N, C-alpha and C positions, 0 to 999 in steps of 0.2 A: 731842759725837760727831755728824758728819751724817752721814744718807743710809742704805740699807739695798739688798742685791742677793738677788733671791731667783731660781733656778734649776727652769725646769719644761723641760716637752717642747718643745723646739724656740725656748723663747723665754727669755729674760733679764730680768727685772723691775728698775728702777732706781727708787730713791727717795729722791729728797731735798728739803729744806725750809730754807726762809729763817723767812719767817713764813708765808705759803701753801706749803704740800705741792701736793709733785708725783709722778706715778708714769709713768715710760714702759715700755712694752716695744722690746724690739730683739733682733732676731734674732745668731747665736752671732760675727756679724763685725763689730757693730755697726750694721748699720742700721737703722733703725726701723721697726715692723710696721704699729702703727696707733696711731691718736690717742690722750695718753696721759689722763689727767686729771689735775685740782688739787681740792682741798679745805681748807677752813678748819673752824678751833671749832664746836662746837654752836650758838653764838652769837656766830660768825665772828671768835673770837676767832685769835690762832695756833695754829697745829698743826703736828706735826713728824713725821719718819721715821725713830725710830730704830732699827727695823730692821724688817723684812717674810718674808712668805712665802706660797707658793698653796698650796692643798690639793689633794685630789685631784677636786673637781668644780670647779674651777679659780677658788675667789673668794681673792681676797686678804685679806690680815691683815696693819697695821699695827699696831705698838706705836708710839705715839702719846706720846711723851715729854713733847712741852712741851705738850697738852693731858691729860695724868694718863689716860689712856685706852686699851682696846683697839677697834680698827675693822675691820669686816667690808664689802666692798667685791664688788663684780660686777668684771671683766676691765673691764669699759666705763665702769666709775666709779659706779653704781648703788650709795648707802649700803645693807646688809643688816643693820646691823647696829654699836653700840656699846656697849661694857662699860666704865664708868666705873671707875676703879682707886682703891677706896677706901684710902686711909691709915693704918689701923690692920692691927695687925700679927699675923693671925688667920689661918687656912686659909681661901679663898674671897675673903680681899679683896689685888689686883691689885698694889697700893699703884702707886708710879707705873711703869707699861711701857717697857721699854728693849729687850726683843729677843724675836722670836718665832718659833717652829718650827711644822712639822707631822708627823704621826707617822699611818700606817693608811691603809684604806680604806673605800668605800663608807660605811656606817653605823657602821664602830667608826675614826671618822677621831676624831684629838684636835689637840690646841696645847698645845705646852709655852711658857709665858711666865713672863719673868723680869720679876722688879721691884728698882728701886734703890734702894742703902741698904743700912745692917747693919739685914739684918732674917731672923727666922726660916723667916717664910713668904714665901722671895724668889722659889718658884719652883714653879711650878703646871701640874699636870696639867689639862685642861680637857676638856670632851666636846663638839663640834665643833655637832652637832645639835641640844644646846641652847641654843643662843645663845651657844658660849661663854660660860655662865655656871656659878656652882657648879665643881665641880673639888676636887681634894687636893692639898697641897705635897708634897713631897719635902725628904725630912733632910738640913740640909748636914751632910756628912760621913759620913752615918749615923747621928747624934745630934740626939735633942730636944732638947739643950738648947746647940744651937751655933747661931750664926751666919752666915748668908753676907756676905762683906764685900764689901758694893756691887758688884751683877752689872754686866756689861755687855753681854754678848752669849750665845746658845744656839744649838745646834743639836741637829739628830734624826737618827739614822740606825737603817733596821730596829727594834731594843729598846734600842739604844742613845740616850744623852740626853747630853751634853755640855755646863758651863758655866764662862762664864769669871770670874772676881773679878777688876776692878780694884783693889779694895784688896787683898789678899793677892797678887797677880800668879800666879794658880792657877788650875788647870784641873780642876774636878771632872766625876767621868764616872760615869757610873747604867745599869746593865743591868736592864730591866723594873721600874721602879719603885726599886731597891734601886742604894744606894752600892755602886759595884766598886773605885776608887781615885781619887787624883789626885796633879799632879803643878805644880810650880812650873818652867817652861820655864829653863833659864840664859841671858839677855841682858842686854847692855852695859848701862851703865848709862846710865840717863838713858832707858829705853825701858818703855813701858807695856803693855800686852796689850791686846790691842781686840777679837779672835775668834779662832775657832778653828772647822774643820771635819774631820771625822772620814773617813778613807778606805776602800773596801771593805777593804781588808786590816788596817785597825786602824791606821796611822798617821796623823797629825795635821798639819793645815798651819795656822801661827799666824800672823797681821800683827800688829806691835806698832807703834805712835805714839811720840810724844816726841823727841825731840831724837836717839836711836839706833834712828829707823823701818828694819821691817825685815820680809820676809818669810820665812818659814823653814819646812822641812821636818822633821817630829821621829819617831821612829821610838813603837813602840806603848808604850812606857814614857814617853815623852815627854824624850826622851835627842833632842840635835840633829844630824842626819844630813846635811845641807846648808843655806847660805845663798840660798834663790832670788833674792831682790833686795834689797841694801843701800839705806841710806836716802840720799833727794836727792829734788830736783825733774824731773829732767833724765829723758826716755822710757829704761824699764826700771830706773828705783829706784821706790823707796816713800815717801812723804810724808805721814804724817797721816794711814794707811787708815783707814776706815771701817767696811767688811766685804770677807768675800770669798766667793764659791760656787766648787763645783771639780765637773769633769765626772769622774762615775765610768763603770767600765767599760772603761778604756781604759791602755794602756801607758805608764811615763813619761815617755816622748819625746813622745807626745803629748795625754795628758792637758790638757786648759787649765784655769788658775786664772784667774777675774776678779777682779780688785780694785778695791774704790773707793776710793778718795784725793784728797788736795787739799781735805781736807775738801769730800768731796762732789761736787768740781768734774772726774772724770778716773775713769774707766774703763779699767784695763787688761789685758793679757791675759799671760800667763806658762805655760810647762809646769811640770810635776813636775822637770825636768831644770833649772830656771831660765832656759829659753830665755824673751825676751819678744818676743812678735808686734806688740807695738805699741800705741795706743790707741781707744777711738773715736772717729772722725774727727767725727761728730755729736754728740758729745755734749758739754756739757749743751744739751738742745735749747731749755730756756728757764729764765729766773730771774726771782728778784722786780727 
């Protein structure tokens, strides 16, 4: 999976990578807002963008799966923090970070970081002000003796945290750090869960990759409500999506859903009713 999206006030951040990672900001219609920035690993090795988020102080946090670390940057690309992903399966060890989300405001800000693989300690909540170090892990399915089955995406909304397990095709939902429930969306054969976001009313928007790529809207229990986009490379369809973000506080007819697909080479805009507004005309701005 290549690339991630982060939505903040008036800006959509798009991160992609091959051997060099690139981050650019756009307005909601796809026009570049400011010069982006690029980065490589600590010793000029390859860097990746498996996921990203923007905290309340407009710092960018990037899960670098290629470099097995979590990066913190200013919006202008100044490096602020680098947290290595230790491989030992214990609390505080991030493993290989594959997704990151933010919660809270001011001094109460926290990051939620997901690590790749079959791990007990694959989902961590970290205090931002401590430089994104330390923190504690959440229990998979609420049990201390179970494992997360290869996390691939994480989202945080108010007190809710949800994570996607690629290995199990499952979404786990936490409330206030405690496990709440889990569901496995019914998808066509050949589809692979890639990302999920929660709506304000408790519904979910999910994207699936593989032979049966799709964008779907689910109810509060994870049951299919409608297919917003089917698989395909043409405009209005999705192909091998990496991430999605959605606009909150708007009705289904106008609420926008931004999807990064084609292995990080296209951003499309949909509504929660399935209408497609097209793709960003100036994306991607640069490639390796």
